[in-house]
PDB file of N, CA, C and O in Angstrom:
ATOM      1  N   MET A   1      28.201  38.830 -26.953  1.00  0.00           N
ATOM      2  CA  MET A   1      27.824  38.234 -28.207  1.00  0.00           C
ATOM      3  C   MET A   1      26.320  37.974 -28.178  1.00  0.00           C
ATOM      4  O   MET A   1      25.831  37.290 -27.279  1.00  0.00           O
ATOM      5  N   LEU A   2      25.614  38.485 -29.103  1.00  0.00           N
ATOM      6  CA  LEU A   2      24.176  38.379 -29.187  1.00  0.00           C
ATOM      7  C   LEU A   2      23.803  37.365 -30.259  1.00  0.00           C
ATOM      8  O   LEU A   2      24.250  37.440 -31.403  1.00  0.00           O
ATOM      9  N   GLN A   3      22.960  36.406 -29.844  1.00  0.00           N
ATOM     10  CA  GLN A   3      22.527  35.394 -30.799  1.00  0.00           C
ATOM     11  C   GLN A   3      21.039  35.546 -31.034  1.00  0.00           C
ATOM     12  O   GLN A   3      20.281  35.840 -30.109  1.00  0.00           O
ATOM     13  N   THR A   4      20.633  35.351 -32.243  1.00  0.00           N
ATOM     14  CA  THR A   4      19.216  35.441 -32.577  1.00  0.00           C
ATOM     15  C   THR A   4      18.674  34.047 -32.808  1.00  0.00           C
ATOM     16  O   THR A   4      19.374  33.161 -33.298  1.00  0.00           O
ATOM     17  N   ALA A   5      17.420  33.871 -32.448  1.00  0.00           N
ATOM     18  CA  ALA A   5      16.769  32.583 -32.639  1.00  0.00           C
ATOM     19  C   ALA A   5      16.342  32.448 -34.088  1.00  0.00           C
ATOM     20  O   ALA A   5      15.829  33.388 -34.695  1.00  0.00           O
ATOM     21  N   SER A   6      16.562  31.279 -34.619  1.00  0.00           N
ATOM     22  CA  SER A   6      16.151  31.041 -35.995  1.00  0.00           C
ATOM     23  C   SER A   6      15.035  30.021 -36.018  1.00  0.00           C
ATOM     24  O   SER A   6      14.837  29.279 -35.055  1.00  0.00           O
ATOM     25  N   PHE A   7      14.321  29.986 -37.098  1.00  0.00           N
ATOM     26  CA  PHE A   7      13.225  29.033 -37.242  1.00  0.00           C
ATOM     27  C   PHE A   7      13.759  27.608 -37.249  1.00  0.00           C
ATOM     28  O   PHE A   7      13.122  26.716 -36.687  1.00  0.00           O
ATOM     29  N   VAL A   8      14.901  27.372 -37.864  1.00  0.00           N
ATOM     30  CA  VAL A   8      15.494  26.030 -37.931  1.00  0.00           C
ATOM     31  C   VAL A   8      15.914  25.564 -36.540  1.00  0.00           C
ATOM     32  O   VAL A   8      15.701  24.404 -36.187  1.00  0.00           O
ATOM     33  N   GLY A   9      16.500  26.444 -35.757  1.00  0.00           N
ATOM     34  CA  GLY A   9      16.896  26.090 -34.389  1.00  0.00           C
ATOM     35  C   GLY A   9      15.692  25.777 -33.520  1.00  0.00           C
ATOM     36  O   GLY A   9      15.719  24.826 -32.739  1.00  0.00           O
ATOM     37  N   PHE A  10      14.634  26.571 -33.650  1.00  0.00           N
ATOM     38  CA  PHE A  10      13.402  26.329 -32.899  1.00  0.00           C
ATOM     39  C   PHE A  10      12.787  25.000 -33.307  1.00  0.00           C
ATOM     40  O   PHE A  10      12.363  24.223 -32.452  1.00  0.00           O
ATOM     41  N   PHE A  11      12.735  24.734 -34.601  1.00  0.00           N
ATOM     42  CA  PHE A  11      12.167  23.489 -35.114  1.00  0.00           C
ATOM     43  C   PHE A  11      12.980  22.290 -34.633  1.00  0.00           C
ATOM     44  O   PHE A  11      12.412  21.258 -34.275  1.00  0.00           O
ATOM     45  N   ARG A  12      14.326  22.423 -34.623  1.00  0.00           N
ATOM     46  CA  ARG A  12      15.195  21.346 -34.157  1.00  0.00           C
ATOM     47  C   ARG A  12      14.965  21.053 -32.671  1.00  0.00           C
ATOM     48  O   ARG A  12      14.947  19.892 -32.265  1.00  0.00           O
ATOM     49  N   THR A  13      14.790  22.098 -31.863  1.00  0.00           N
ATOM     50  CA  THR A  13      14.536  21.923 -30.434  1.00  0.00           C
ATOM     51  C   THR A  13      13.215  21.203 -30.186  1.00  0.00           C
ATOM     52  O   THR A  13      13.150  20.292 -29.361  1.00  0.00           O
ATOM     53  N   ILE A  14      12.163  21.607 -30.895  1.00  0.00           N
ATOM     54  CA  ILE A  14      10.860  20.953 -30.761  1.00  0.00           C
ATOM     55  C   ILE A  14      10.957  19.496 -31.190  1.00  0.00           C
ATOM     56  O   ILE A  14      10.377  18.624 -30.542  1.00  0.00           O
ATOM     57  N   LEU A  15      11.670  19.221 -32.260  1.00  0.00           N
ATOM     58  CA  LEU A  15      11.841  17.860 -32.755  1.00  0.00           C
ATOM     59  C   LEU A  15      12.578  16.993 -31.735  1.00  0.00           C
ATOM     60  O   LEU A  15      12.195  15.844 -31.513  1.00  0.00           O
ATOM     61  N   ILE A  16      13.622  17.523 -31.118  1.00  0.00           N
ATOM     62  CA  ILE A  16      14.379  16.770 -30.105  1.00  0.00           C
ATOM     63  C   ILE A  16      13.491  16.478 -28.898  1.00  0.00           C
ATOM     64  O   ILE A  16      13.524  15.368 -28.366  1.00  0.00           O
ATOM     65  N   ILE A  17      12.706  17.447 -28.461  1.00  0.00           N
ATOM     66  CA  ILE A  17      11.807  17.243 -27.317  1.00  0.00           C
ATOM     67  C   ILE A  17      10.793  16.152 -27.634  1.00  0.00           C
ATOM     68  O   ILE A  17      10.536  15.288 -26.796  1.00  0.00           O
ATOM     69  N   LEU A  18      10.217  16.177 -28.822  1.00  0.00           N
ATOM     70  CA  LEU A  18       9.239  15.151 -29.208  1.00  0.00           C
ATOM     71  C   LEU A  18       9.881  13.769 -29.314  1.00  0.00           C
ATOM     72  O   LEU A  18       9.287  12.779 -28.887  1.00  0.00           O
ATOM     73  N   LEU A  19      11.089  13.693 -29.881  1.00  0.00           N
ATOM     74  CA  LEU A  19      11.775  12.406 -29.987  1.00  0.00           C
ATOM     75  C   LEU A  19      12.090  11.823 -28.613  1.00  0.00           C
ATOM     76  O   LEU A  19      11.928  10.622 -28.396  1.00  0.00           O
ATOM     77  N   VAL A  20      12.534  12.659 -27.697  1.00  0.00           N
ATOM     78  CA  VAL A  20      12.829  12.189 -26.338  1.00  0.00           C
ATOM     79  C   VAL A  20      11.546  11.718 -25.659  1.00  0.00           C
ATOM     80  O   VAL A  20      11.538  10.675 -25.006  1.00  0.00           O
ATOM     81  N   TYR A  21      10.462  12.479 -25.809  1.00  0.00           N
ATOM     82  CA  TYR A  21       9.186  12.119 -25.193  1.00  0.00           C
ATOM     83  C   TYR A  21       8.691  10.766 -25.712  1.00  0.00           C
ATOM     84  O   TYR A  21       8.353   9.883 -24.924  1.00  0.00           O
ATOM     85  N   TYR A  22       8.648  10.608 -27.027  1.00  0.00           N
ATOM     86  CA  TYR A  22       8.164   9.347 -27.588  1.00  0.00           C
ATOM     87  C   TYR A  22       9.142   8.201 -27.348  1.00  0.00           C
ATOM     88  O   TYR A  22       8.717   7.053 -27.222  1.00  0.00           O
ATOM     89  N   GLY A  23      10.417   8.481 -27.284  1.00  0.00           N
ATOM     90  CA  GLY A  23      11.397   7.443 -26.956  1.00  0.00           C
ATOM     91  C   GLY A  23      11.192   6.909 -25.551  1.00  0.00           C
ATOM     92  O   GLY A  23      11.230   5.699 -25.331  1.00  0.00           O
ATOM     93  N   ILE A  24      10.975   7.808 -24.599  1.00  0.00           N
ATOM     94  CA  ILE A  24      10.718   7.383 -23.221  1.00  0.00           C
ATOM     95  C   ILE A  24       9.405   6.620 -23.145  1.00  0.00           C
ATOM     96  O   ILE A  24       9.301   5.633 -22.418  1.00  0.00           O
ATOM     97  N   LYS A  25       8.417   7.064 -23.879  1.00  0.00           N
ATOM     98  CA  LYS A  25       7.117   6.399 -23.879  1.00  0.00           C
ATOM     99  C   LYS A  25       7.231   4.965 -24.413  1.00  0.00           C
ATOM    100  O   LYS A  25       6.657   4.043 -23.833  1.00  0.00           O
ATOM    101  N   ILE A  26       7.956   4.774 -25.495  1.00  0.00           N
ATOM    102  CA  ILE A  26       8.128   3.434 -26.076  1.00  0.00           C
ATOM    103  C   ILE A  26       8.961   2.550 -25.151  1.00  0.00           C
ATOM    104  O   ILE A  26       8.623   1.386 -24.937  1.00  0.00           O
ATOM    105  N   LEU A  27      10.045   3.096 -24.604  1.00  0.00           N
ATOM    106  CA  LEU A  27      10.887   2.300 -23.703  1.00  0.00           C
ATOM    107  C   LEU A  27      10.142   1.910 -22.427  1.00  0.00           C
ATOM    108  O   LEU A  27      10.345   0.815 -21.903  1.00  0.00           O
ATOM    109  N   SER A  28       9.288   2.793 -21.927  1.00  0.00           N
ATOM    110  CA  SER A  28       8.536   2.453 -20.718  1.00  0.00           C
ATOM    111  C   SER A  28       7.542   1.334 -20.998  1.00  0.00           C
ATOM    112  O   SER A  28       7.296   0.499 -20.127  1.00  0.00           O
ATOM    113  N   ARG A  29       6.970   1.303 -22.192  1.00  0.00           N
ATOM    114  CA  ARG A  29       6.064   0.199 -22.541  1.00  0.00           C
ATOM    115  C   ARG A  29       6.811  -1.117 -22.659  1.00  0.00           C
ATOM    116  O   ARG A  29       6.260  -2.174 -22.353  1.00  0.00           O
ATOM    117  N   LEU A  30       8.053  -1.062 -23.097  1.00  0.00           N
ATOM    118  CA  LEU A  30       8.831  -2.287 -23.229  1.00  0.00           C
ATOM    119  C   LEU A  30       9.327  -2.804 -21.879  1.00  0.00           C
ATOM    120  O   LEU A  30       9.278  -4.006 -21.614  1.00  0.00           O
ATOM    121  N   PHE A  31       9.804  -1.895 -21.029  1.00  0.00           N
ATOM    122  CA  PHE A  31      10.440  -2.318 -19.789  1.00  0.00           C
ATOM    123  C   PHE A  31       9.529  -2.307 -18.559  1.00  0.00           C
ATOM    124  O   PHE A  31       9.913  -2.840 -17.518  1.00  0.00           O
ATOM    125  N   ALA A  32       8.356  -1.725 -18.647  1.00  0.00           N
ATOM    126  CA  ALA A  32       7.453  -1.663 -17.491  1.00  0.00           C
ATOM    127  C   ALA A  32       7.040  -3.043 -16.991  1.00  0.00           C
ATOM    128  O   ALA A  32       7.038  -3.250 -15.777  1.00  0.00           O
ATOM    129  N   PRO A  33       6.688  -4.007 -17.857  1.00  0.00           N
ATOM    130  CA  PRO A  33       6.310  -5.333 -17.334  1.00  0.00           C
ATOM    131  C   PRO A  33       7.450  -6.001 -16.563  1.00  0.00           C
ATOM    132  O   PRO A  33       7.215  -6.632 -15.532  1.00  0.00           O
ATOM    133  N   TYR A  34       8.682  -5.865 -17.057  1.00  0.00           N
ATOM    134  CA  TYR A  34       9.815  -6.464 -16.353  1.00  0.00           C
ATOM    135  C   TYR A  34      10.059  -5.780 -15.011  1.00  0.00           C
ATOM    136  O   TYR A  34      10.368  -6.437 -14.017  1.00  0.00           O
ATOM    137  N   LEU A  35       9.921  -4.474 -14.991  1.00  0.00           N
ATOM    138  CA  LEU A  35      10.110  -3.727 -13.755  1.00  0.00           C
ATOM    139  C   LEU A  35       9.033  -4.082 -12.729  1.00  0.00           C
ATOM    140  O   LEU A  35       9.338  -4.279 -11.552  1.00  0.00           O
ATOM    141  N   LEU A  36       7.786  -4.164 -13.168  1.00  0.00           N
ATOM    142  CA  LEU A  36       6.697  -4.526 -12.254  1.00  0.00           C
ATOM    143  C   LEU A  36       6.855  -5.957 -11.743  1.00  0.00           C
ATOM    144  O   LEU A  36       6.603  -6.222 -10.568  1.00  0.00           O
ATOM    145  N   ARG A  37       7.268  -6.877 -12.607  1.00  0.00           N
ATOM    146  CA  ARG A  37       7.478  -8.263 -12.187  1.00  0.00           C
ATOM    147  C   ARG A  37       8.593  -8.341 -11.143  1.00  0.00           C
ATOM    148  O   ARG A  37       8.480  -9.068 -10.156  1.00  0.00           O
ATOM    149  N   TYR A  38       9.670  -7.585 -11.371  1.00  0.00           N
ATOM    150  CA  TYR A  38      10.778  -7.561 -10.422  1.00  0.00           C
ATOM    151  C   TYR A  38      10.334  -6.999  -9.072  1.00  0.00           C
ATOM    152  O   TYR A  38      10.666  -7.548  -8.022  1.00  0.00           O
ATOM    153  N   MET A  39       9.578  -5.893  -9.112  1.00  0.00           N
ATOM    154  CA  MET A  39       9.113  -5.284  -7.863  1.00  0.00           C
ATOM    155  C   MET A  39       8.146  -6.202  -7.127  1.00  0.00           C
ATOM    156  O   MET A  39       8.194  -6.281  -5.899  1.00  0.00           O
ATOM    157  N   SER A  40       7.274  -6.894  -7.842  1.00  0.00           N
ATOM    158  CA  SER A  40       6.323  -7.783  -7.173  1.00  0.00           C
ATOM    159  C   SER A  40       7.039  -8.973  -6.529  1.00  0.00           C
ATOM    160  O   SER A  40       6.640  -9.423  -5.455  1.00  0.00           O
ATOM    161  N   LYS A  41       8.088  -9.485  -7.171  1.00  0.00           N
ATOM    162  CA  LYS A  41       8.860 -10.579  -6.569  1.00  0.00           C
ATOM    163  C   LYS A  41       9.544 -10.119  -5.288  1.00  0.00           C
ATOM    164  O   LYS A  41       9.567 -10.839  -4.289  1.00  0.00           O
ATOM    165  N   LYS A  42      10.103  -8.902  -5.330  1.00  0.00           N
ATOM    166  CA  LYS A  42      10.768  -8.367  -4.134  1.00  0.00           C
ATOM    167  C   LYS A  42       9.772  -8.193  -2.985  1.00  0.00           C
ATOM    168  O   LYS A  42      10.071  -8.541  -1.843  1.00  0.00           O
ATOM    169  N   MET A  43       8.591  -7.656  -3.291  1.00  0.00           N
ATOM    170  CA  MET A  43       7.586  -7.467  -2.249  1.00  0.00           C
ATOM    171  C   MET A  43       7.099  -8.806  -1.707  1.00  0.00           C
ATOM    172  O   MET A  43       6.866  -8.945  -0.507  1.00  0.00           O
ATOM    173  N   GLN A  44       6.946  -9.788  -2.589  1.00  0.00           N
ATOM    174  CA  GLN A  44       6.509 -11.112  -2.157  1.00  0.00           C
ATOM    175  C   GLN A  44       7.555 -11.746  -1.241  1.00  0.00           C
ATOM    176  O   GLN A  44       7.201 -12.366  -0.238  1.00  0.00           O
ATOM    177  N   GLN A  45       8.818 -11.601  -1.571  1.00  0.00           N
ATOM    178  CA  GLN A  45       9.874 -12.124  -0.710  1.00  0.00           C
ATOM    179  C   GLN A  45       9.884 -11.419   0.637  1.00  0.00           C
ATOM    180  O   GLN A  45      10.064 -12.057   1.674  1.00  0.00           O
ATOM    181  N   LYS A  46       9.692 -10.118   0.623  1.00  0.00           N
ATOM    182  CA  LYS A  46       9.710  -9.333   1.861  1.00  0.00           C
ATOM    183  C   LYS A  46       8.565  -9.747   2.773  1.00  0.00           C
ATOM    184  O   LYS A  46       8.774 -10.014   3.957  1.00  0.00           O
ATOM    185  N   PHE A  47       7.353  -9.802   2.224  1.00  0.00           N
ATOM    186  CA  PHE A  47       6.199 -10.165   3.048  1.00  0.00           C
ATOM    187  C   PHE A  47       6.222 -11.639   3.432  1.00  0.00           C
ATOM    188  O   PHE A  47       5.797 -11.999   4.529  1.00  0.00           O
ATOM    189  N   GLY A  48       6.711 -12.486   2.547  1.00  0.00           N
ATOM    190  CA  GLY A  48       6.825 -13.907   2.870  1.00  0.00           C
ATOM    191  C   GLY A  48       7.816 -14.133   3.998  1.00  0.00           C
ATOM    192  O   GLY A  48       7.582 -14.964   4.875  1.00  0.00           O
ATOM    193  N   GLY A  49       8.927 -13.396   3.980  1.00  0.00           N
ATOM    194  CA  GLY A  49       9.910 -13.516   5.045  1.00  0.00           C
ATOM    195  C   GLY A  49       9.357 -13.044   6.379  1.00  0.00           C
ATOM    196  O   GLY A  49       9.626 -13.653   7.414  1.00  0.00           O
ATOM    197  N   GLN A  50       8.594 -11.974   6.362  1.00  0.00           N
ATOM    198  CA  GLN A  50       7.991 -11.483   7.599  1.00  0.00           C
ATOM    199  C   GLN A  50       6.968 -12.483   8.133  1.00  0.00           C
ATOM    200  O   GLN A  50       6.882 -12.695   9.343  1.00  0.00           O
ATOM    201  N   PHE A  51       6.193 -13.099   7.242  1.00  0.00           N
ATOM    202  CA  PHE A  51       5.189 -14.068   7.659  1.00  0.00           C
ATOM    203  C   PHE A  51       5.845 -15.305   8.252  1.00  0.00           C
ATOM    204  O   PHE A  51       5.373 -15.836   9.257  1.00  0.00           O
ATOM    205  N   GLN A  52       6.936 -15.771   7.632  1.00  0.00           N
ATOM    206  CA  GLN A  52       7.636 -16.942   8.151  1.00  0.00           C
ATOM    207  C   GLN A  52       8.249 -16.652   9.515  1.00  0.00           C
ATOM    208  O   GLN A  52       8.215 -17.507  10.401  1.00  0.00           O
ATOM    209  N   GLN A  53       8.808 -15.462   9.694  1.00  0.00           N
ATOM    210  CA  GLN A  53       9.378 -15.103  10.993  1.00  0.00           C
ATOM    211  C   GLN A  53       8.298 -15.077  12.062  1.00  0.00           C
ATOM    212  O   GLN A  53       8.513 -15.527  13.188  1.00  0.00           O
ATOM    213  N   GLN A  54       7.137 -14.548  11.705  1.00  0.00           N
ATOM    214  CA  GLN A  54       6.035 -14.467  12.653  1.00  0.00           C
ATOM    215  C   GLN A  54       5.547 -15.873  13.015  1.00  0.00           C
ATOM    216  O   GLN A  54       5.252 -16.143  14.179  1.00  0.00           O
ATOM    217  N   GLN A  55       5.461 -16.758  12.039  1.00  0.00           N
ATOM    218  CA  GLN A  55       5.010 -18.114  12.287  1.00  0.00           C
ATOM    219  C   GLN A  55       6.012 -18.884  13.133  1.00  0.00           C
ATOM    220  O   GLN A  55       5.612 -19.698  13.965  1.00  0.00           O
ATOM    221  N   GLN A  56       7.301 -18.645  12.941  1.00  0.00           N
ATOM    222  CA  GLN A  56       8.318 -19.337  13.723  1.00  0.00           C
ATOM    223  C   GLN A  56       8.253 -18.930  15.186  1.00  0.00           C
ATOM    224  O   GLN A  56       8.539 -19.744  16.063  1.00  0.00           O
ATOM    225  N   HIS A  57       7.882 -17.683  15.465  1.00  0.00           N
ATOM    226  CA  HIS A  57       7.794 -17.228  16.849  1.00  0.00           C
ATOM    227  C   HIS A  57       6.561 -17.800  17.532  1.00  0.00           C
ATOM    228  O   HIS A  57       6.588 -18.016  18.743  1.00  0.00           O
ATOM    229  N   GLN A  58       5.499 -18.050  16.811  1.00  0.00           N
ATOM    230  CA  GLN A  58       4.261 -18.525  17.410  1.00  0.00           C
ATOM    231  C   GLN A  58       4.208 -20.040  17.509  1.00  0.00           C
ATOM    232  O   GLN A  58       3.664 -20.555  18.486  1.00  0.00           O
ATOM    233  N   ASN A  59       4.740 -20.772  16.557  1.00  0.00           N
ATOM    234  CA  ASN A  59       4.592 -22.215  16.496  1.00  0.00           C
ATOM    235  C   ASN A  59       5.257 -22.978  17.633  1.00  0.00           C
ATOM    236  O   ASN A  59       4.654 -23.940  18.109  1.00  0.00           O
ATOM    237  N   PRO A  60       6.450 -22.631  18.106  1.00  0.00           N
ATOM    238  CA  PRO A  60       7.063 -23.445  19.162  1.00  0.00           C
ATOM    239  C   PRO A  60       6.244 -23.491  20.457  1.00  0.00           C
ATOM    240  O   PRO A  60       6.343 -24.469  21.198  1.00  0.00           O
ATOM    241  N   LYS A  61       5.455 -22.484  20.747  1.00  0.00           N
ATOM    242  CA  LYS A  61       4.677 -22.453  21.977  1.00  0.00           C
ATOM    243  C   LYS A  61       3.472 -23.382  21.922  1.00  0.00           C
ATOM    244  O   LYS A  61       3.034 -23.880  22.960  1.00  0.00           O
ATOM    245  N   GLN A  62       2.933 -23.623  20.743  1.00  0.00           N
ATOM    246  CA  GLN A  62       1.688 -24.361  20.610  1.00  0.00           C
ATOM    247  C   GLN A  62       1.952 -25.831  20.316  1.00  0.00           C
ATOM    248  O   GLN A  62       2.880 -26.190  19.591  1.00  0.00           O
ATOM    249  N   LYS A  63       1.098 -26.671  20.907  1.00  0.00           N
ATOM    250  CA  LYS A  63       1.110 -28.087  20.577  1.00  0.00           C
ATOM    251  C   LYS A  63      -0.077 -28.347  19.672  1.00  0.00           C
ATOM    252  O   LYS A  63      -1.029 -27.568  19.661  1.00  0.00           O
ATOM    253  N   GLU A  64      -0.035 -29.420  18.922  1.00  0.00           N
ATOM    254  CA  GLU A  64      -1.108 -29.726  17.999  1.00  0.00           C
ATOM    255  C   GLU A  64      -2.388 -30.028  18.775  1.00  0.00           C
ATOM    256  O   GLU A  64      -2.385 -30.827  19.711  1.00  0.00           O
ATOM    257  N   GLY A  65      -3.475 -29.382  18.375  1.00  0.00           N
ATOM    258  CA  GLY A  65      -4.762 -29.583  19.019  1.00  0.00           C
ATOM    259  C   GLY A  65      -4.999 -28.678  20.222  1.00  0.00           C
ATOM    260  O   GLY A  65      -6.083 -28.700  20.804  1.00  0.00           O
ATOM    261  N   GLU A  66      -4.013 -27.893  20.599  1.00  0.00           N
ATOM    262  CA  GLU A  66      -4.149 -27.015  21.754  1.00  0.00           C
ATOM    263  C   GLU A  66      -4.744 -25.676  21.322  1.00  0.00           C
ATOM    264  O   GLU A  66      -4.375 -25.136  20.279  1.00  0.00           O
ATOM    265  N   THR A  67      -5.644 -25.155  22.109  1.00  0.00           N
ATOM    266  CA  THR A  67      -6.260 -23.870  21.827  1.00  0.00           C
ATOM    267  C   THR A  67      -5.541 -22.797  22.625  1.00  0.00           C
ATOM    268  O   THR A  67      -5.354 -22.923  23.836  1.00  0.00           O
ATOM    269  N   VAL A  68      -5.140 -21.744  21.935  1.00  0.00           N
ATOM    270  CA  VAL A  68      -4.418 -20.658  22.584  1.00  0.00           C
ATOM    271  C   VAL A  68      -5.183 -19.367  22.346  1.00  0.00           C
ATOM    272  O   VAL A  68      -5.555 -19.060  21.213  1.00  0.00           O
ATOM    273  N   ILE A  69      -5.419 -18.612  23.411  1.00  0.00           N
ATOM    274  CA  ILE A  69      -6.082 -17.320  23.312  1.00  0.00           C
ATOM    275  C   ILE A  69      -5.036 -16.254  23.583  1.00  0.00           C
ATOM    276  O   ILE A  69      -4.456 -16.193  24.667  1.00  0.00           O
ATOM    277  N   ASP A  70      -4.803 -15.409  22.577  1.00  0.00           N
ATOM    278  CA  ASP A  70      -3.764 -14.387  22.700  1.00  0.00           C
ATOM    279  C   ASP A  70      -4.269 -13.116  23.358  1.00  0.00           C
ATOM    280  O   ASP A  70      -3.474 -12.328  23.869  1.00  0.00           O
ATOM    281  N   LYS A  71      -5.563 -12.906  23.353  1.00  0.00           N
ATOM    282  CA  LYS A  71      -6.117 -11.638  23.793  1.00  0.00           C
ATOM    283  C   LYS A  71      -6.728 -11.785  25.185  1.00  0.00           C
ATOM    284  O   LYS A  71      -7.472 -12.729  25.447  1.00  0.00           O
ATOM    285  N   VAL A  72      -6.411 -10.853  26.066  1.00  0.00           N
ATOM    286  CA  VAL A  72      -6.977 -10.837  27.402  1.00  0.00           C
ATOM    287  C   VAL A  72      -8.298 -10.077  27.338  1.00  0.00           C
ATOM    288  O   VAL A  72      -8.336  -8.956  26.831  1.00  0.00           O
ATOM    289  N   PRO A  73      -9.386 -10.668  27.845  1.00  0.00           N
ATOM    290  CA  PRO A  73     -10.667  -9.956  27.773  1.00  0.00           C
ATOM    291  C   PRO A  73     -10.637  -8.664  28.586  1.00  0.00           C
ATOM    292  O   PRO A  73     -10.055  -8.604  29.670  1.00  0.00           O
ATOM    293  N   GLN A  74     -11.269  -7.647  28.046  1.00  0.00           N
ATOM    294  CA  GLN A  74     -11.320  -6.369  28.745  1.00  0.00           C
ATOM    295  C   GLN A  74     -12.355  -6.442  29.875  1.00  0.00           C
ATOM    296  O   GLN A  74     -13.351  -7.161  29.797  1.00  0.00           O
ATOM    297  N   GLN A  75     -12.076  -5.670  30.917  1.00  0.00           N
ATOM    298  CA  GLN A  75     -13.025  -5.622  32.023  1.00  0.00           C
ATOM    299  C   GLN A  75     -14.234  -4.809  31.604  1.00  0.00           C
ATOM    300  O   GLN A  75     -14.108  -3.808  30.900  1.00  0.00           O
ATOM    301  N   GLN A  76     -15.412  -5.247  32.043  1.00  0.00           N
ATOM    302  CA  GLN A  76     -16.619  -4.524  31.681  1.00  0.00           C
ATOM    303  C   GLN A  76     -16.678  -3.219  32.448  1.00  0.00           C
ATOM    304  O   GLN A  76     -16.368  -3.167  33.638  1.00  0.00           O
ATOM    305  N   LYS A  77     -17.077  -2.171  31.757  1.00  0.00           N
ATOM    306  CA  LYS A  77     -17.177  -0.872  32.392  1.00  0.00           C
ATOM    307  C   LYS A  77     -18.544  -0.753  33.060  1.00  0.00           C
ATOM    308  O   LYS A  77     -19.563  -1.141  32.488  1.00  0.00           O
ATOM    309  N   SER A  78     -18.551  -0.220  34.258  1.00  0.00           N
ATOM    310  CA  SER A  78     -19.833  -0.020  34.929  1.00  0.00           C
ATOM    311  C   SER A  78     -20.478   1.248  34.384  1.00  0.00           C
ATOM    312  O   SER A  78     -19.790   2.217  34.064  1.00  0.00           O
ATOM    313  N   SER A  79     -21.796   1.232  34.283  1.00  0.00           N
ATOM    314  CA  SER A  79     -22.487   2.391  33.730  1.00  0.00           C
ATOM    315  C   SER A  79     -22.501   3.529  34.750  1.00  0.00           C
ATOM    316  O   SER A  79     -22.510   3.298  35.959  1.00  0.00           O
ATOM    317  N   ASP A  80     -22.501   4.721  34.255  1.00  0.00           N
ATOM    318  CA  ASP A  80     -22.511   5.906  35.099  1.00  0.00           C
ATOM    319  C   ASP A  80     -23.966   6.246  35.420  1.00  0.00           C
ATOM    320  O   ASP A  80     -24.736   6.590  34.523  1.00  0.00           O
ATOM    321  N   LYS A  81     -24.334   6.153  36.663  1.00  0.00           N
ATOM    322  CA  LYS A  81     -25.725   6.371  37.068  1.00  0.00           C
ATOM    323  C   LYS A  81     -26.103   7.853  37.076  1.00  0.00           C
ATOM    324  O   LYS A  81     -27.290   8.178  37.110  1.00  0.00           O
ATOM    325  N   SER A  82     -25.141   8.739  37.046  1.00  0.00           N
ATOM    326  CA  SER A  82     -25.462  10.160  37.107  1.00  0.00           C
ATOM    327  C   SER A  82     -25.934  10.704  35.758  1.00  0.00           C
ATOM    328  O   SER A  82     -26.401  11.841  35.692  1.00  0.00           O
ATOM    329  N   VAL A  83     -25.824   9.924  34.684  1.00  0.00           N
ATOM    330  CA  VAL A  83     -26.190  10.396  33.362  1.00  0.00           C
ATOM    331  C   VAL A  83     -27.697  10.508  33.227  1.00  0.00           C
ATOM    332  O   VAL A  83     -28.182  11.491  32.666  1.00  0.00           O
ATOM    333  N   GLY A  84     -28.429   9.573  33.703  1.00  0.00           N
ATOM    334  CA  GLY A  84     -29.889   9.596  33.586  1.00  0.00           C
ATOM    335  C   GLY A  84     -30.433   8.189  33.511  1.00  0.00           C
ATOM    336  O   GLY A  84     -29.700   7.219  33.700  1.00  0.00           O
ATOM    337  N   GLU A  85     -31.704   8.079  33.238  1.00  0.00           N
ATOM    338  CA  GLU A  85     -32.329   6.770  33.232  1.00  0.00           C
ATOM    339  C   GLU A  85     -32.567   6.329  31.796  1.00  0.00           C
ATOM    340  O   GLU A  85     -32.850   7.154  30.927  1.00  0.00           O
ATOM    341  N   TYR A  86     -32.453   5.041  31.549  1.00  0.00           N
ATOM    342  CA  TYR A  86     -32.618   4.484  30.210  1.00  0.00           C
ATOM    343  C   TYR A  86     -34.084   4.163  29.990  1.00  0.00           C
ATOM    344  O   TYR A  86     -34.714   3.510  30.822  1.00  0.00           O
ATOM    345  N   VAL A  87     -34.631   4.623  28.866  1.00  0.00           N
ATOM    346  CA  VAL A  87     -36.019   4.378  28.534  1.00  0.00           C
ATOM    347  C   VAL A  87     -36.081   3.601  27.239  1.00  0.00           C
ATOM    348  O   VAL A  87     -35.447   3.975  26.252  1.00  0.00           O
ATOM    349  N   ASP A  88     -36.853   2.505  27.238  1.00  0.00           N
ATOM    350  CA  ASP A  88     -37.012   1.719  26.018  1.00  0.00           C
ATOM    351  C   ASP A  88     -37.765   2.531  24.978  1.00  0.00           C
ATOM    352  O   ASP A  88     -38.605   3.363  25.319  1.00  0.00           O
ATOM    353  N   TYR A  89     -37.465   2.290  23.728  1.00  0.00           N
ATOM    354  CA  TYR A  89     -38.107   2.972  22.611  1.00  0.00           C
ATOM    355  C   TYR A  89     -39.419   2.281  22.320  1.00  0.00           C
ATOM    356  O   TYR A  89     -39.464   1.059  22.176  1.00  0.00           O
ATOM    357  N   GLU A  90     -40.481   3.049  22.232  1.00  0.00           N
ATOM    358  CA  GLU A  90     -41.786   2.510  21.868  1.00  0.00           C
ATOM    359  C   GLU A  90     -42.276   3.260  20.636  1.00  0.00           C
ATOM    360  O   GLU A  90     -42.222   4.489  20.576  1.00  0.00           O
ATOM    361  N   GLU A  91     -42.754   2.501  19.655  1.00  0.00           N
ATOM    362  CA  GLU A  91     -43.261   3.112  18.430  1.00  0.00           C
ATOM    363  C   GLU A  91     -44.714   3.501  18.629  1.00  0.00           C
ATOM    364  O   GLU A  91     -45.527   2.702  19.093  1.00  0.00           O
ATOM    365  N   ILE A  92     -45.033   4.745  18.272  1.00  0.00           N
ATOM    366  CA  ILE A  92     -46.411   5.254  18.390  1.00  0.00           C
ATOM    367  C   ILE A  92     -46.945   5.444  16.996  1.00  0.00           C
ATOM    368  O   ILE A  92     -46.300   6.061  16.147  1.00  0.00           O
ATOM    369  N   GLU A  93     -48.153   4.900  16.758  1.00  0.00           N
ATOM    370  CA  GLU A  93     -48.754   5.023  15.432  1.00  0.00           C
ATOM    371  C   GLU A  93     -49.673   6.212  15.370  1.00  0.00           C
ATOM    372  O   GLU A  93     -50.271   6.477  14.327  1.00  0.00           O
TER     373      GLU A  93
END
């Protein structure tokens, strides 16, 4: 069965595509603020929960007024003498 395209069918298809496009555009403007607000609350809860867990692990070890250093200082590297000699920079006019 062979069907031919008609101008009315083509026009109807273009009209449906435009209606769907503008419908999605209008609905996204209406619902985007609610969606963004919901996502920001979820992210805030997620990061807040991680921060509280981290604070709970650190706080029991420390007493008020006590200084705690978490990082171990690195050992100083000795310079390699085989590279050459260091010369100070002097400006010549």
